[in-house]
PDB file as gemmi writes it, atoms N, CA and C in Angstrom:
CRYST1    1.000    1.000    1.000  90.00  90.00  90.00 P 1                      
ATOM      1  N   MET A   1      68.655 -51.618-109.873  1.00  0.00           N  
ATOM      2  CA  MET A   1      70.151 -51.556-110.237  1.00  0.00           C  
ATOM      3  C   MET A   1      70.234 -52.023-111.590  1.00  0.00           C  
ATOM      4  N   ILE A   2      71.228 -51.441-112.149  1.00  0.00           N  
ATOM      5  CA  ILE A   2      71.639 -51.752-113.706  1.00  0.00           C  
ATOM      6  C   ILE A   2      72.689 -52.586-113.820  1.00  0.00           C  
ATOM      7  N   LEU A   3      72.483 -53.796-114.377  1.00  0.00           N  
ATOM      8  CA  LEU A   3      73.425 -54.706-114.885  1.00  0.00           C  
ATOM      9  C   LEU A   3      74.092 -54.507-116.196  1.00  0.00           C  
ATOM     10  N   VAL A   4      75.079 -54.285-116.154  1.00  0.00           N  
ATOM     11  CA  VAL A   4      75.986 -53.897-117.313  1.00  0.00           C  
ATOM     12  C   VAL A   4      76.766 -55.290-117.879  1.00  0.00           C  
ATOM     13  N   PHE A   5      76.458 -55.911-118.949  1.00  0.00           N  
ATOM     14  CA  PHE A   5      77.012 -56.975-119.459  1.00  0.00           C  
ATOM     15  C   PHE A   5      77.150 -56.907-121.146  1.00  0.00           C  
ATOM     16  N   GLU A   6      78.134 -57.840-121.381  1.00  0.00           N  
ATOM     17  CA  GLU A   6      78.163 -57.726-122.943  1.00  0.00           C  
ATOM     18  C   GLU A   6      78.285 -59.183-123.343  1.00  0.00           C  
ATOM     19  N   GLY A   7      77.677 -59.503-124.317  1.00  0.00           N  
ATOM     20  CA  GLY A   7      77.707 -61.105-124.808  1.00  0.00           C  
ATOM     21  C   GLY A   7      76.871 -62.012-123.824  1.00  0.00           C  
ATOM     22  N   ARG A   8      77.909 -62.803-123.304  1.00  0.00           N  
ATOM     23  CA  ARG A   8      77.430 -63.830-122.282  1.00  0.00           C  
ATOM     24  C   ARG A   8      77.716 -63.398-120.779  1.00  0.00           C  
ATOM     25  N   GLY A   9      77.759 -62.274-120.820  1.00  0.00           N  
ATOM     26  CA  GLY A   9      78.163 -61.717-119.494  1.00  0.00           C  
ATOM     27  C   GLY A   9      77.295 -62.100-118.341  1.00  0.00           C  
ATOM     28  N   TRP A  10      76.130 -62.197-118.773  1.00  0.00           N  
ATOM     29  CA  TRP A  10      75.005 -62.598-117.706  1.00  0.00           C  
ATOM     30  C   TRP A  10      75.109 -63.834-116.813  1.00  0.00           C  
ATOM     31  N   VAL A  11      76.254 -64.421-117.343  1.00  0.00           N  
ATOM     32  CA  VAL A  11      76.541 -65.767-116.609  1.00  0.00           C  
ATOM     33  C   VAL A  11      76.960 -65.496-115.193  1.00  0.00           C  
ATOM     34  N   VAL A  12      77.778 -64.681-115.166  1.00  0.00           N  
ATOM     35  CA  VAL A  12      78.451 -64.200-113.843  1.00  0.00           C  
ATOM     36  C   VAL A  12      77.407 -64.321-112.721  1.00  0.00           C  
ATOM     37  N   PRO A  13      76.471 -63.210-112.704  1.00  0.00           N  
ATOM     38  CA  PRO A  13      75.657 -63.360-111.601  1.00  0.00           C  
ATOM     39  C   PRO A  13      74.801 -64.647-111.511  1.00  0.00           C  
ATOM     40  N   VAL A  14      74.475 -65.335-112.662  1.00  0.00           N  
ATOM     41  CA  VAL A  14      73.831 -66.584-112.584  1.00  0.00           C  
ATOM     42  C   VAL A  14      74.509 -67.456-111.987  1.00  0.00           C  
ATOM     43  N   THR A  15      75.764 -67.623-112.063  1.00  0.00           N  
ATOM     44  CA  THR A  15      76.531 -68.755-111.304  1.00  0.00           C  
ATOM     45  C   THR A  15      76.658 -68.502-109.929  1.00  0.00           C  
ATOM     46  N   ALA A  16      76.699 -67.163-109.392  1.00  0.00           N  
ATOM     47  CA  ALA A  16      76.844 -66.688-108.145  1.00  0.00           C  
ATOM     48  C   ALA A  16      75.552 -67.099-107.403  1.00  0.00           C  
ATOM     49  N   MET A  17      74.442 -66.864-108.019  1.00  0.00           N  
ATOM     50  CA  MET A  17      73.106 -67.355-107.433  1.00  0.00           C  
ATOM     51  C   MET A  17      72.850 -68.616-107.446  1.00  0.00           C  
ATOM     52  N   VAL A  18      73.338 -69.338-108.587  1.00  0.00           N  
ATOM     53  CA  VAL A  18      73.015 -70.901-108.347  1.00  0.00           C  
ATOM     54  C   VAL A  18      73.724 -71.344-107.250  1.00  0.00           C  
ATOM     55  N   ALA A  19      74.900 -71.120-106.998  1.00  0.00           N  
ATOM     56  CA  ALA A  19      75.889 -71.555-105.806  1.00  0.00           C  
ATOM     57  C   ALA A  19      75.328 -70.994-104.598  1.00  0.00           C  
ATOM     58  N   GLY A  20      74.744 -69.796-104.297  1.00  0.00           N  
ATOM     59  CA  GLY A  20      74.039 -69.314-103.335  1.00  0.00           C  
ATOM     60  C   GLY A  20      72.785 -70.256-103.155  1.00  0.00           C  
ATOM     61  N   GLY A  21      72.222 -70.533-104.098  1.00  0.00           N  
ATOM     62  CA  GLY A  21      71.108 -71.202-103.816  1.00  0.00           C  
ATOM     63  C   GLY A  21      71.086 -72.704-103.545  1.00  0.00           C  
ATOM     64  N   LEU A  22      72.372 -73.302-103.867  1.00  0.00           N  
ATOM     65  CA  LEU A  22      72.793 -74.716-103.688  1.00  0.00           C  
ATOM     66  C   LEU A  22      73.187 -74.753-102.151  1.00  0.00           C  
ATOM     67  N   CYS A  23      73.716 -73.532-101.820  1.00  0.00           N  
ATOM     68  CA  CYS A  23      74.100 -73.468-100.231  1.00  0.00           C  
ATOM     69  C   CYS A  23      72.850 -73.542 -99.260  1.00  0.00           C  
ATOM     70  N   ALA A  24      72.014 -72.578 -99.882  1.00  0.00           N  
ATOM     71  CA  ALA A  24      70.725 -72.566 -98.966  1.00  0.00           C  
ATOM     72  C   ALA A  24      70.020 -73.886 -99.000  1.00  0.00           C  
ATOM     73  N   LEU A  25      69.923 -74.705-100.123  1.00  0.00           N  
ATOM     74  CA  LEU A  25      69.278 -76.006-100.315  1.00  0.00           C  
ATOM     75  C   LEU A  25      69.822 -76.997 -99.459  1.00  0.00           C  
ATOM     76  N   THR A  26      71.142 -76.951 -99.243  1.00  0.00           N  
ATOM     77  CA  THR A  26      71.939 -77.999 -98.543  1.00  0.00           C  
ATOM     78  C   THR A  26      72.198 -77.397 -96.978  1.00  0.00           C  
ATOM     79  N   GLY A  27      71.740 -76.334 -96.764  1.00  0.00           N  
ATOM     80  CA  GLY A  27      71.619 -75.714 -95.401  1.00  0.00           C  
ATOM     81  C   GLY A  27      73.040 -75.072 -94.991  1.00  0.00           C  
ATOM     82  N   LEU A  28      73.843 -74.752 -95.899  1.00  0.00           N  
ATOM     83  CA  LEU A  28      75.242 -74.379 -95.674  1.00  0.00           C  
ATOM     84  C   LEU A  28      75.150 -72.572 -95.363  1.00  0.00           C  
ATOM     85  N   LYS A  29      74.423 -72.472 -94.141  1.00  0.00           N  
ATOM     86  CA  LYS A  29      74.399 -70.885 -93.977  1.00  0.00           C  
ATOM     87  C   LYS A  29      75.523 -70.212 -93.196  1.00  0.00           C  
ATOM     88  N   ASP A  30      76.495 -71.054 -92.724  1.00  0.00           N  
ATOM     89  CA  ASP A  30      77.857 -70.649 -92.038  1.00  0.00           C  
ATOM     90  C   ASP A  30      78.405 -69.634 -93.092  1.00  0.00           C  
ATOM     91  N   PRO A  31      78.648 -67.991 -92.811  1.00  0.00           N  
ATOM     92  CA  PRO A  31      79.438 -67.211 -93.850  1.00  0.00           C  
ATOM     93  C   PRO A  31      80.856 -67.746 -94.053  1.00  0.00           C  
ATOM     94  N   LEU A  32      81.492 -68.749 -93.233  1.00  0.00           N  
ATOM     95  CA  LEU A  32      82.832 -68.933 -93.373  1.00  0.00           C  
ATOM     96  C   LEU A  32      82.692 -70.031 -94.542  1.00  0.00           C  
ATOM     97  N   VAL A  33      81.539 -70.809 -94.883  1.00  0.00           N  
ATOM     98  CA  VAL A  33      81.305 -71.845 -95.928  1.00  0.00           C  
ATOM     99  C   VAL A  33      80.615 -71.223 -97.042  1.00  0.00           C  
ATOM    100  N   PHE A  34      79.673 -70.341 -96.760  1.00  0.00           N  
ATOM    101  CA  PHE A  34      78.847 -69.683 -98.164  1.00  0.00           C  
ATOM    102  C   PHE A  34      79.766 -68.879 -98.851  1.00  0.00           C  
ATOM    103  N   TRP A  35      80.448 -68.106 -98.378  1.00  0.00           N  
ATOM    104  CA  TRP A  35      81.145 -66.872 -99.173  1.00  0.00           C  
ATOM    105  C   TRP A  35      82.225 -67.714-100.124  1.00  0.00           C  
ATOM    106  N   PRO A  36      83.028 -68.552 -99.690  1.00  0.00           N  
ATOM    107  CA  PRO A  36      84.087 -69.441-100.309  1.00  0.00           C  
ATOM    108  C   PRO A  36      83.296 -70.017-101.552  1.00  0.00           C  
ATOM    109  N   VAL A  37      81.925 -70.759-101.062  1.00  0.00           N  
ATOM    110  CA  VAL A  37      81.148 -71.443-102.294  1.00  0.00           C  
ATOM    111  C   VAL A  37      80.912 -70.216-103.340  1.00  0.00           C  
ATOM    112  N   ILE A  38      80.369 -69.230-103.160  1.00  0.00           N  
ATOM    113  CA  ILE A  38      80.294 -68.202-104.170  1.00  0.00           C  
ATOM    114  C   ILE A  38      81.436 -67.855-104.726  1.00  0.00           C  
ATOM    115  N   GLY A  39      82.609 -67.785-103.930  1.00  0.00           N  
ATOM    116  CA  GLY A  39      83.825 -67.378-104.709  1.00  0.00           C  
ATOM    117  C   GLY A  39      84.287 -68.437-105.744  1.00  0.00           C  
ATOM    118  N   LEU A  40      84.008 -69.476-105.207  1.00  0.00           N  
ATOM    119  CA  LEU A  40      84.452 -70.642-106.195  1.00  0.00           C  
ATOM    120  C   LEU A  40      83.662 -70.854-107.449  1.00  0.00           C  
ATOM    121  N   SER A  41      82.402 -70.084-107.432  1.00  0.00           N  
ATOM    122  CA  SER A  41      81.517 -70.177-108.589  1.00  0.00           C  
ATOM    123  C   SER A  41      82.137 -69.678-109.479  1.00  0.00           C  
ATOM    124  N   GLY A  42      83.190 -68.700-109.430  1.00  0.00           N  
ATOM    125  CA  GLY A  42      84.028 -68.187-110.681  1.00  0.00           C  
ATOM    126  C   GLY A  42      84.636 -69.326-111.316  1.00  0.00           C  
ATOM    127  N   VAL A  43      85.049 -70.285-110.950  1.00  0.00           N  
ATOM    128  CA  VAL A  43      85.668 -71.484-111.543  1.00  0.00           C  
ATOM    129  C   VAL A  43      84.918 -71.787-112.884  1.00  0.00           C  
ATOM    130  N   VAL A  44      83.675 -71.747-112.666  1.00  0.00           N  
ATOM    131  CA  VAL A  44      82.718 -72.148-113.847  1.00  0.00           C  
ATOM    132  C   VAL A  44      82.668 -70.869-114.766  1.00  0.00           C  
ATOM    133  N   ASP A  45      82.817 -69.351-114.233  1.00  0.00           N  
ATOM    134  CA  ASP A  45      82.994 -68.272-115.145  1.00  0.00           C  
ATOM    135  C   ASP A  45      84.373 -68.401-115.751  1.00  0.00           C  
ATOM    136  N   HIS A  46      85.291 -68.722-115.128  1.00  0.00           N  
ATOM    137  CA  HIS A  46      86.570 -68.807-115.863  1.00  0.00           C  
ATOM    138  C   HIS A  46      86.542 -69.934-116.995  1.00  0.00           C  
ATOM    139  N   TYR A  47      86.246 -71.096-116.640  1.00  0.00           N  
ATOM    140  CA  TYR A  47      86.087 -72.155-117.978  1.00  0.00           C  
ATOM    141  C   TYR A  47      85.283 -71.610-118.994  1.00  0.00           C  
ATOM    142  N   LEU A  48      84.161 -71.090-118.891  1.00  0.00           N  
ATOM    143  CA  LEU A  48      83.284 -70.713-119.832  1.00  0.00           C  
ATOM    144  C   LEU A  48      83.919 -69.479-120.614  1.00  0.00           C  
ATOM    145  N   GLY A  49      84.681 -68.512-119.914  1.00  0.00           N  
ATOM    146  CA  GLY A  49      85.125 -67.320-120.571  1.00  0.00           C  
ATOM    147  C   GLY A  49      86.250 -67.845-121.376  1.00  0.00           C  
ATOM    148  N   ARG A  50      87.147 -68.680-120.913  1.00  0.00           N  
ATOM    149  CA  ARG A  50      88.091 -69.230-121.701  1.00  0.00           C  
ATOM    150  C   ARG A  50      87.736 -69.872-123.051  1.00  0.00           C  
ATOM    151  N   ARG A  51      86.797 -70.626-122.717  1.00  0.00           N  
ATOM    152  CA  ARG A  51      86.128 -71.546-123.855  1.00  0.00           C  
ATOM    153  C   ARG A  51      85.487 -70.526-124.858  1.00  0.00           C  
ATOM    154  N   TRP A  52      84.631 -69.724-124.541  1.00  0.00           N  
ATOM    155  CA  TRP A  52      84.149 -68.667-125.639  1.00  0.00           C  
ATOM    156  C   TRP A  52      85.180 -67.675-126.085  1.00  0.00           C  
ATOM    157  N   GLU A  53      86.178 -67.456-125.613  1.00  0.00           N  
ATOM    158  CA  GLU A  53      87.185 -66.845-126.205  1.00  0.00           C  
ATOM    159  C   GLU A  53      87.941 -67.545-127.157  1.00  0.00           C  
ATOM    160  N   LYS A  54      88.056 -68.679-127.154  1.00  0.00           N  
ATOM    161  CA  LYS A  54      88.753 -69.499-128.359  1.00  0.00           C  
ATOM    162  C   LYS A  54      87.776 -69.722-129.458  1.00  0.00           C  
ATOM    163  N   GLN A  55      86.654 -69.388-129.453  1.00  0.00           N  
ATOM    164  CA  GLN A  55      85.684 -69.629-130.401  1.00  0.00           C  
ATOM    165  C   GLN A  55      85.926 -68.638-131.600  1.00  0.00           C  
ATOM    166  N   GLU A  56      85.855 -69.259-133.061  1.00  0.00           N  
ATOM    167  CA  GLU A  56      86.106 -68.305-133.973  1.00  0.00           C  
ATOM    168  C   GLU A  56      85.342 -67.416-134.197  1.00  0.00           C  
ATOM    169  N   GLY A  57      85.746 -66.214-134.659  1.00  0.00           N  
ATOM    170  CA  GLY A  57      84.861 -65.172-135.048  1.00  0.00           C  
ATOM    171  C   GLY A  57      84.524 -65.023-136.571  1.00  0.00           C  
ATOM    172  N   ARG A  58      84.028 -63.873-136.889  1.00  0.00           N  
ATOM    173  CA  ARG A  58      83.622 -63.954-138.214  1.00  0.00           C  
ATOM    174  C   ARG A  58      84.531 -62.844-138.957  1.00  0.00           C  
ATOM    175  N   TRP A  59      84.897 -63.233-140.092  1.00  0.00           N  
ATOM    176  CA  TRP A  59      85.622 -62.425-140.921  1.00  0.00           C  
ATOM    177  C   TRP A  59      84.965 -61.300-141.738  1.00  0.00           C  
ATOM    178  N   VAL A  60      85.523 -60.093-141.747  1.00  0.00           N  
ATOM    179  CA  VAL A  60      85.042 -58.937-142.317  1.00  0.00           C  
ATOM    180  C   VAL A  60      85.948 -58.142-143.183  1.00  0.00           C  
ATOM    181  N   GLN A  61      85.386 -57.687-144.218  1.00  0.00           N  
ATOM    182  CA  GLN A  61      86.210 -56.904-145.309  1.00  0.00           C  
ATOM    183  C   GLN A  61      85.952 -55.686-145.408  1.00  0.00           C  
ATOM    184  N   ASP A  62      86.827 -54.520-145.165  1.00  0.00           N  
ATOM    185  CA  ASP A  62      86.370 -53.263-145.233  1.00  0.00           C  
ATOM    186  C   ASP A  62      86.419 -52.914-146.754  1.00  0.00           C  
ATOM    187  N   LEU A  63      85.337 -52.359-147.132  1.00  0.00           N  
ATOM    188  CA  LEU A  63      85.321 -52.318-148.671  1.00  0.00           C  
ATOM    189  C   LEU A  63      86.079 -51.000-149.209  1.00  0.00           C  
ATOM    190  N   MET A  64      86.516 -50.166-148.293  1.00  0.00           N  
ATOM    191  CA  MET A  64      87.303 -48.911-148.627  1.00  0.00           C  
ATOM    192  C   MET A  64      88.903 -49.421-148.949  1.00  0.00           C  
ATOM    193  N   THR A  65      89.372 -50.110-148.013  1.00  0.00           N  
ATOM    194  CA  THR A  65      90.549 -50.265-147.776  1.00  0.00           C  
ATOM    195  C   THR A  65      91.055 -51.790-148.269  1.00  0.00           C  
ATOM    196  N   GLY A  66      90.011 -52.617-148.387  1.00  0.00           N  
ATOM    197  CA  GLY A  66      90.188 -54.027-148.516  1.00  0.00           C  
ATOM    198  C   GLY A  66      90.748 -55.122-147.489  1.00  0.00           C  
ATOM    199  N   GLU A  67      90.930 -54.193-146.172  1.00  0.00           N  
ATOM    200  CA  GLU A  67      91.503 -54.914-145.150  1.00  0.00           C  
ATOM    201  C   GLU A  67      90.561 -55.734-144.620  1.00  0.00           C  
ATOM    202  N   ILE A  68      91.135 -57.067-144.259  1.00  0.00           N  
ATOM    203  CA  ILE A  68      90.233 -58.279-143.757  1.00  0.00           C  
ATOM    204  C   ILE A  68      90.568 -58.229-142.293  1.00  0.00           C  
ATOM    205  N   THR A  69      89.626 -58.335-141.317  1.00  0.00           N  
ATOM    206  CA  THR A  69      89.779 -58.351-140.032  1.00  0.00           C  
ATOM    207  C   THR A  69      88.723 -59.499-139.321  1.00  0.00           C  
ATOM    208  N   GLU A  70      89.264 -59.942-138.288  1.00  0.00           N  
ATOM    209  CA  GLU A  70      88.216 -61.067-137.727  1.00  0.00           C  
ATOM    210  C   GLU A  70      87.602 -60.309-136.294  1.00  0.00           C  
ATOM    211  N   GLU A  71      86.213 -60.462-136.676  1.00  0.00           N  
ATOM    212  CA  GLU A  71      85.474 -59.841-135.236  1.00  0.00           C  
ATOM    213  C   GLU A  71      85.007 -60.891-134.086  1.00  0.00           C  
ATOM    214  N   LYS A  72      85.610 -60.889-133.080  1.00  0.00           N  
ATOM    215  CA  LYS A  72      84.933 -61.899-132.214  1.00  0.00           C  
ATOM    216  C   LYS A  72      84.165 -61.123-131.293  1.00  0.00           C  
ATOM    217  N   PRO A  73      83.006 -61.893-130.808  1.00  0.00           N  
ATOM    218  CA  PRO A  73      82.104 -61.192-129.655  1.00  0.00           C  
ATOM    219  C   PRO A  73      82.803 -61.381-128.212  1.00  0.00           C  
ATOM    220  N   THR A  74      82.818 -60.305-127.518  1.00  0.00           N  
ATOM    221  CA  THR A  74      83.352 -60.024-126.164  1.00  0.00           C  
ATOM    222  C   THR A  74      82.086 -60.364-125.039  1.00  0.00           C  
ATOM    223  N   HIS A  75      82.578 -61.067-124.233  1.00  0.00           N  
ATOM    224  CA  HIS A  75      81.683 -61.551-123.090  1.00  0.00           C  
ATOM    225  C   HIS A  75      82.350 -60.970-121.829  1.00  0.00           C  
ATOM    226  N   SER A  76      81.464 -59.979-121.400  1.00  0.00           N  
ATOM    227  CA  SER A  76      81.975 -59.203-120.123  1.00  0.00           C  
ATOM    228  C   SER A  76      80.975 -58.983-119.172  1.00  0.00           C  
ATOM    229  N   PHE A  77      81.192 -58.660-117.877  1.00  0.00           N  
ATOM    230  CA  PHE A  77      80.307 -58.296-117.034  1.00  0.00           C  
ATOM    231  C   PHE A  77      80.803 -56.944-116.210  1.00  0.00           C  
ATOM    232  N   PHE A  78      80.148 -55.927-116.067  1.00  0.00           N  
ATOM    233  CA  PHE A  78      80.748 -54.649-115.692  1.00  0.00           C  
ATOM    234  C   PHE A  78      82.126 -54.337-116.315  1.00  0.00           C  
ATOM    235  N   TRP A  79      82.253 -54.373-117.416  1.00  0.00           N  
ATOM    236  CA  TRP A  79      83.494 -54.344-118.422  1.00  0.00           C  
ATOM    237  C   TRP A  79      84.826 -55.178-117.890  1.00  0.00           C  
ATOM    238  N   VAL A  80      84.507 -56.298-117.030  1.00  0.00           N  
ATOM    239  CA  VAL A  80      85.529 -57.209-116.872  1.00  0.00           C  
ATOM    240  C   VAL A  80      85.205 -58.365-117.810  1.00  0.00           C  
ATOM    241  N   PRO A  81      86.120 -59.083-118.372  1.00  0.00           N  
ATOM    242  CA  PRO A  81      86.120 -60.384-119.043  1.00  0.00           C  
ATOM    243  C   PRO A  81      85.377 -61.492-118.189  1.00  0.00           C  
ATOM    244  N   VAL A  82      84.631 -62.091-118.547  1.00  0.00           N  
ATOM    245  CA  VAL A  82      84.133 -63.229-117.783  1.00  0.00           C  
ATOM    246  C   VAL A  82      85.109 -64.182-117.258  1.00  0.00           C  
ATOM    247  N   LYS A  83      86.220 -64.361-118.087  1.00  0.00           N  
ATOM    248  CA  LYS A  83      87.184 -65.293-117.558  1.00  0.00           C  
ATOM    249  C   LYS A  83      87.949 -64.753-116.325  1.00  0.00           C  
ATOM    250  N   TYR A  84      88.081 -63.398-116.035  1.00  0.00           N  
ATOM    251  CA  TYR A  84      88.675 -62.928-114.903  1.00  0.00           C  
ATOM    252  C   TYR A  84      87.867 -62.946-113.504  1.00  0.00           C  
ATOM    253  N   TRP A  85      86.513 -63.224-113.818  1.00  0.00           N  
ATOM    254  CA  TRP A  85      85.631 -63.030-112.540  1.00  0.00           C  
ATOM    255  C   TRP A  85      86.042 -64.109-111.635  1.00  0.00           C  
ATOM    256  N   LEU A  86      86.573 -65.213-111.910  1.00  0.00           N  
ATOM    257  CA  LEU A  86      87.051 -65.978-110.660  1.00  0.00           C  
ATOM    258  C   LEU A  86      87.756 -65.306-109.577  1.00  0.00           C  
ATOM    259  N   TYR A  87      88.736 -64.601-110.123  1.00  0.00           N  
ATOM    260  CA  TYR A  87      89.815 -63.607-109.513  1.00  0.00           C  
ATOM    261  C   TYR A  87      88.854 -62.557-108.570  1.00  0.00           C  
ATOM    262  N   VAL A  88      88.047 -61.944-109.224  1.00  0.00           N  
ATOM    263  CA  VAL A  88      87.175 -61.108-108.333  1.00  0.00           C  
ATOM    264  C   VAL A  88      86.289 -61.667-107.452  1.00  0.00           C  
ATOM    265  N   LYS A  89      85.590 -62.718-107.798  1.00  0.00           N  
ATOM    266  CA  LYS A  89      84.978 -63.466-106.931  1.00  0.00           C  
ATOM    267  C   LYS A  89      85.547 -64.043-105.677  1.00  0.00           C  
ATOM    268  N   LEU A  90      86.937 -64.308-105.970  1.00  0.00           N  
ATOM    269  CA  LEU A  90      87.650 -65.045-104.912  1.00  0.00           C  
ATOM    270  C   LEU A  90      87.998 -63.965-103.928  1.00  0.00           C  
ATOM    271  N   ALA A  91      88.456 -62.815-104.519  1.00  0.00           N  
ATOM    272  CA  ALA A  91      88.943 -61.529-103.691  1.00  0.00           C  
ATOM    273  C   ALA A  91      87.755 -61.081-102.917  1.00  0.00           C  
ATOM    274  N   LEU A  92      86.602 -60.993-103.373  1.00  0.00           N  
ATOM    275  CA  LEU A  92      85.522 -60.504-102.605  1.00  0.00           C  
ATOM    276  C   LEU A  92      85.101 -61.560-101.475  1.00  0.00           C  
ATOM    277  N   ALA A  93      85.207 -62.811-101.895  1.00  0.00           N  
ATOM    278  CA  ALA A  93      84.919 -63.893-100.692  1.00  0.00           C  
ATOM    279  C   ALA A  93      85.848 -63.694 -99.740  1.00  0.00           C  
ATOM    280  N   GLY A  94      87.013 -63.405 -99.894  1.00  0.00           N  
ATOM    281  CA  GLY A  94      88.207 -63.573 -98.932  1.00  0.00           C  
ATOM    282  C   GLY A  94      87.949 -62.293 -98.294  1.00  0.00           C  
ATOM    283  N   LEU A  95      87.599 -61.182 -98.825  1.00  0.00           N  
ATOM    284  CA  LEU A  95      87.176 -59.885 -97.823  1.00  0.00           C  
ATOM    285  C   LEU A  95      86.308 -60.147 -97.124  1.00  0.00           C  
ATOM    286  N   LEU A  96      85.231 -60.742 -97.544  1.00  0.00           N  
ATOM    287  CA  LEU A  96      83.839 -60.857 -96.609  1.00  0.00           C  
ATOM    288  C   LEU A  96      84.236 -61.950 -95.538  1.00  0.00           C  
ATOM    289  N   VAL A  97      84.914 -63.269 -95.877  1.00  0.00           N  
ATOM    290  CA  VAL A  97      85.440 -64.100 -94.887  1.00  0.00           C  
ATOM    291  C   VAL A  97      86.285 -63.320 -93.717  1.00  0.00           C  
ATOM    292  N   TRP A  98      87.110 -62.562 -94.304  1.00  0.00           N  
ATOM    293  CA  TRP A  98      87.896 -61.836 -93.169  1.00  0.00           C  
ATOM    294  C   TRP A  98      87.255 -60.881 -92.421  1.00  0.00           C  
ATOM    295  N   THR A  99      86.136 -60.169 -93.303  1.00  0.00           N  
ATOM    296  CA  THR A  99      85.316 -59.374 -92.233  1.00  0.00           C  
ATOM    297  C   THR A  99      84.491 -59.946 -91.230  1.00  0.00           C  
ATOM    298  N   VAL A 100      83.941 -61.178 -91.448  1.00  0.00           N  
ATOM    299  CA  VAL A 100      83.252 -62.080 -90.521  1.00  0.00           C  
ATOM    300  C   VAL A 100      84.328 -62.813 -89.588  1.00  0.00           C  
ATOM    301  N   LEU A 101      85.410 -62.953 -89.791  1.00  0.00           N  
ATOM    302  CA  LEU A 101      86.574 -63.375 -88.737  1.00  0.00           C  
ATOM    303  C   LEU A 101      86.777 -62.275 -87.789  1.00  0.00           C  
ATOM    304  N   GLN A 102      86.625 -60.907 -88.172  1.00  0.00           N  
ATOM    305  CA  GLN A 102      86.871 -59.837 -87.097  1.00  0.00           C  
ATOM    306  C   GLN A 102      85.919 -59.670 -86.203  1.00  0.00           C  
ATOM    307  N   ARG A 103      84.691 -60.048 -86.306  1.00  0.00           N  
ATOM    308  CA  ARG A 103      83.921 -60.257 -85.183  1.00  0.00           C  
ATOM    309  C   ARG A 103      84.155 -61.393 -84.417  1.00  0.00           C  
ATOM    310  N   PRO A 104      84.304 -61.076 -83.043  1.00  0.00           N  
ATOM    311  CA  PRO A 104      84.434 -62.098 -82.141  1.00  0.00           C  
ATOM    312  C   PRO A 104      83.177 -63.053 -81.893  1.00  0.00           C  
ATOM    313  N   ASP A 105      82.229 -62.418 -82.041  1.00  0.00           N  
ATOM    314  CA  ASP A 105      81.125 -63.125 -81.619  1.00  0.00           C  
ATOM    315  C   ASP A 105      80.241 -63.910 -82.865  1.00  0.00           C  
ATOM    316  N   ALA A 106      80.996 -63.826 -84.271  1.00  0.00           N  
ATOM    317  CA  ALA A 106      80.439 -64.550 -85.281  1.00  0.00           C  
ATOM    318  C   ALA A 106      80.938 -65.999 -85.561  1.00  0.00           C  
ATOM    319  N   VAL A 107      82.151 -66.157 -84.939  1.00  0.00           N  
ATOM    320  CA  VAL A 107      82.881 -67.560 -85.159  1.00  0.00           C  
ATOM    321  C   VAL A 107      82.407 -68.339 -83.910  1.00  0.00           C  
ATOM    322  N   GLN A 108      81.973 -69.480 -84.428  1.00  0.00           N  
ATOM    323  CA  GLN A 108      81.243 -70.315 -83.097  1.00  0.00           C  
ATOM    324  C   GLN A 108      82.419 -71.265 -82.729  1.00  0.00           C  
TER     325      GLN A 108                                                      
END                                                                             
């Protein structure tokens, strides 16, 4: 599988894997707990994405026109900015929890 990221977009899957690892270490294997924890790992993505967005860029001058512009690095994962992955992860976690709840034998 190819991971498409730009800048520090690699943080998005890392936070999800760390959250999943913490669930495994603490023994939280119930999908009704596991998926919301993975979804809430997006809070870290949102915080970091907003913080990185506020960082100052570098100023560049076009030699032909003399126009001065600020170039800021972009941080995205699969073309979605890092700060929006909170909502994507929460939506996916909600969908997966809903799917689990649809199976009558899954809920104890």
